N, C-alpha and C positions, 0 to 999 in steps of 0.2 A: 564404142565407148562414148564418143562425143554425142551420138544420137541418143543414147540412153540418158546421158547427162542433160541434154536439151529437153527430153521428155520429162525428166524429174523437175527441171526448172519451170516448165510449162504448168505442171501440176501445182508447183509451189505458188505460181502467180495466180492460178485460178482460185486458190484458197484465201486470197486477200478479201477481207470482209469490210464493207463500207459502212460507216456510221452516218448519222444525220449531220447536216451542216447548219452553222449559225453565222449570220452576217451582222456586222456593225460598221461604224465609220472607219475602223482600223483595217478590217479585211474580212475574209471568208475563212471560217474555222471548220475543220473536219478531221475526224479521227479514222484510222484504219487499223485493222488487226489481222495478223497472219500467224499460222501455226508453223513452228520451226522445230527441227530435230537436232540441229547442232549450230554452233556459233557462226560457222562459215556462211550459213544461209542468210545472215543478216545483211551483209554487204551486197549479196546477189539481189535481195528484195529491194534494198534502198537504191541500187543502181538502176533497177527496172523502173521504180517509181519516178526517179529524177530525170530519166531519159524518155519514158514512154509518153506518147502524145496524149493519152487519156488523163494524165496528171500534169499537163503542161502549164496550167495556170498557177500552181502552187510554187512559191519561191522561198518559203521558210519551213524547215523541218526539225522536229525533235522526236526522239524515240527512246524507248527503254525495253529491256528484254530480260527474261529469266529462262534458263535452259538447264534441264536435269541431265547431268552427264554421268553415264554409267561406266565405271572403271572395269576393264577386262581382267579376268582371272588368269593368272599364269603361274607356273612353277618352274624354278631354276634349279640347277644342280647344287649351287652354293647354299640355297635355302629351300630344300625340298618341301618343307612344311609351311611355306609362306602362305599367308591368308589373303583373301581378296581385299583389295583396297576399298575404302569407304567411298560410296557415291557422293557426289556433291552437286550443288546448284551454282551455276555460273550466271551472274547477273551484272548488269551495267546499263549505262545510258549515254546518249549523245544529244547535244542541243546546239541550235544555231547561236552564233555569237550575240545576236540581238535579242535572244530569248533566254537569257541566263536564268537558270533555276527551273525551267520547264521540264527538262529531262529528268532531273532528280525527283520532281513531283510525280512524274509518270511511273518511275521505278517504285516509289513509295506506294502508289496505287496498286501495282502488281503484287507487292509484298502484302498489302492489306487484303487483297483477294486470295492470296496464297495460290496463284496459278503458276504453272510451269509450261515450258516449251511454247511460249507466247511472245510475240513481238508486237508492241503497241506503238503506233505512229501518230503524231499530231502534225498536221499539215496546215499551213496558213497561206492564203493569197493576200499579201499585203498590198493595198491599193496605192499608198503613197509612201515612198522611202523616208520622207521627212516626218511622218507621224510617229509619235512616241509609243513604245510598248508599255502600257500602264499596268499596275499591279492587278487591276480587276480582270485583265485578260488571262491571268493564270487560272482563275476560277473557270473561265470558259473552256480552256484546254482540259482541265481535270474533269469537268462535268461531261464534256463530250466523250472522253475516254471511259469514264465511269459508266455512262449510259450504254455505251457499246458493250462493255464487259457484262453489265447487268442483264441486258437483253440476250446476249449469247448464252449466259448461264441459265436463264429462264428457258430458252429453247432446248438446251441439252436436257434439263430436268423434265420438260414435257415429253421429250422423245423417250427418255427412260421410263416414265410412267406409262406411256403408250405401249412399250414393249412388255411391261409387267401386266397390263390389262390383257394383252394378246395371250400371254402364257396362262393367265388365270382363266380366260374364256375357254381355251383348249382343254385345260384341266377339268373344268366343270362339264364340258361336253363329253369327255371320256368317262367321267363318273356316271353321267346320265345313261350312257350306253352299257354300263355294267362292267366295263373293263378299262384298263389303263392303256392308252395308245400313245406312243411317243411320236409326235409329229413335229417336224421342223417348220415353224411358222414363217411365212413370207410377209415381211413387213412392207408397208407402202413406201415407195421412193420419196425421199424428201430432199430439199435443197439446202437444209441446214448443214453448215460446215462444222465438223468436230475435229479438233486438232489431231494431226497425223492420219486422217482419213481422206481419201480422194473424193472429189465431187462426183455425185451420181450422174450418170448419163441422162440427158434430157431428151425425151421422145415426144413426138407430137401426139395429140389426143386421137383416140380411134375415130371420132367423128370428123376430125380434120383430115385424116388419111382417106376416109371414105369420100369426103366432099372434094378433095383435091385430086382424085384419080382422073386419068385421061378421059375426056369426053363428058365429064360431069358438068352440070349446069353452072355451078359456082366456079369451076376452073376457068371459064371463059371470061368472067367479069365483064358483062355487057355494059356499054357506056351509060345506059339509063338507070342502072342499078348501082347504088353506092357500095363501096367496098365494105367488107366485114369489119367489125370493130377491132379484131386482132390485127388485121392488115393496116388499119388506120394508125394503131399504136406503133406498129413497126415502121411505118412511113415517117411518123413524127419523131421516133427515136433515131432514125437514120439521118435526120436532117442535122447538119453541123451548123454552128453559128456562122453568120455571113463573114466571108473573108475580109470584106471591107472593114467591119467592126473590129475583127482581130488585128488587122493591120493598123487601124487607128489607135487601138489600145497599146500596141507595141510602140508606135510613134510617140504617144503621150508619155509612156514610160521612159523612153530615151530622152525626151525633153526634160523630164523631172531629174534624170541623172545629170544632164548638162547644167541645169539650174543649181543642183546641189554642189557641183564642182565650182561654179562661178561664185556661189555664196562662200565656199571655203576659201577661195582665192581672195575675195574681198576682205575677209577677216584676217587672213595672213598679211595683207598689205597695211593694215592699221597698226600704228605704233602706240606706245605708252604716251608719248608726247602729244599725239593727236587726240587720244582719249581725254587728256587734261585740257587740251585746246577746246574740246566740245563744251566743257563746263563754262569756259569764258564766253563762247558763242551763245550758249543758252541764256546767259545773264545779261549780255550787253548788245548783241547784234540786233539791229532794228530793221534789217532788210526784209521786204515783204515776202520774197520767195523763201528766204531762210525761215521766217516765221511760219509759213505754211508747212515746211518740212518738219519743223519742231512740233507743230500741231499734229502731224501724222504720227510722230513718235509717241506723243502723249496719248493719242487715241489707241494705238496698238498696245502699249504697255500700261494703260490705265493710270497715267500720271495726271494730277490735278492742276498743276501750275508750272510756269517756267522757272519759278524759284526752286521748286522741287527738283526740276531737271538739273539745275546748277549746283544743288547741294547734296540731296540725299540719293539721287538717281545714279546707279552704277551702269553707265552705258556699255562698258566693256563686257560685264557679266551678262547683261540683257541681250546683247547682240550675239554673243557666243552660244547662248542657250536658247535663242529664239527658234521656234518651230511654228508650223501652221496651227498648232493647238492654241497659240496665242490669239488667233483670228476667229472671228465669227462672221456670219452673213451680214449682220448690221455694220460691223466695222469695215468690211470689204466694200460694201455699197457706199459708205461715206467717203472712203479713200478714193474710189473710182470717180465719184462725183467731184471731188476736189481736183483730181488729175484732169478731168474733162473741162473743168471750169476755167483753167488757166493754161493756155498753150505754152507759155514760157516755162512752165513747171516740168522740166525734163533734165536729164543728166547733163546734156550739152549746155543748156542755159545756165544751170547752177555751177558748172565748172568754172565759168568766168567770174562768178560772184564769190563762191567759196568752195574750193576743191574738196574739203573734208565733208561738208554737207552734201555735195554732189555724190560722193562715194556712199554715204549712208542712205541717200535717196535711192541709189541703184540697188542697194541691199533690200530696201523696203519693196520696191517694184518687183524684184525677183521673188520675194516671199509671197506677195499677193498673187503673182502668176502661178506659183506652185500650188497655192490653195485652190485656185480656179481649175487648174489641170487635174488636181486630185478629185474635185467634184465631178468633172467630166468623166474621169475614169470610173468613178463609182456608178454613175448613171449608165455607162456602157456595160459595165460588168453586171449590173442588175438586170439589164435588158436581155442579156444572153445567159443568165444564170439558169433559167428554166430549161433551155435547150441543152445546156451542158449537163445538167443533172439527169435529164432523160438519157443522154448519151452514156453517162456513167452507170445507169441502171441496166444497160445491156450486159454489163459484166456481172453485177450482183445487185439485187434489190437491197436498199438499206434496211438494216434490222431495227 
């Protein structure tokens, strides 16, 4: 029984269809589609995706499903004439807490296409935990899933048309011979996945079997002859991203989490009294180091003058809602130039001058470091994206 269940699960995993991926500064977006027969298979597929090595880079998931449930017919002694219960469609969605609303949009997409027994999954590799999920990202999620369903529908229609042409050709042939012959046509094997159908077995081409037989010239692969194109592709697809880059990516992600924790602790340590004290400092403090820190705050939050810092600027709201989205390459470059230009400008030096300004300065430095780490992660991810996409194509070519 367990062996049969494992085989069913393997067939279920093979039916997962990969969509095309899109990248931006927030992360890497990709949609997946799977055929399901009942609701219990949803958790099986999601557990496989979240734990399998081939999906290791994705850390945000939203999905929606529609399952056509057939009620069984039964007759009891109490109600011998009981009729069959009506069939129903079970539908629902689940979304990551940071992607609120994405699951509902995926379910609406399935309802619009009027498809059944389908699980649509949107996976995101978020580069930086401090980046905001903007409303424009909803469109990317929907467009990726819509494109996947559209292409799948087109492939199914093409296969049906091919079957119809085969039948018409056989019919015309039988009429030309003067008699009607019933022939069962053998359709060519295809790799297109149709819901509730298992994947066709993949066999090597006849010429490959011929050339790879023992003693054949191509079977030996002499050193002076380059390998065949198909073998080159297999060698490239089998290459995994360098372990050092994966380890570096993991280390950078851990550093980001530590920075996020430190930023949270800094905000918790600030009191209402200190926020009011900041306005007094912004208006009257003439210390050179304090002036430089106030200049950094004005640069980050686009404040024009110190008078505005002391009157209209809400430092509490700005710090609590500050993210790396408030930074740009130009701002970070100017801030780093300021930090390098004065060795006294550090948390320890400021602590003896003004403890509150020292705390805010530490917050600014952590925010800058988070921005730089996020850029490093983006560069590393882009450098290995091609290799990982080739690895994913070993399972299923994107539709």
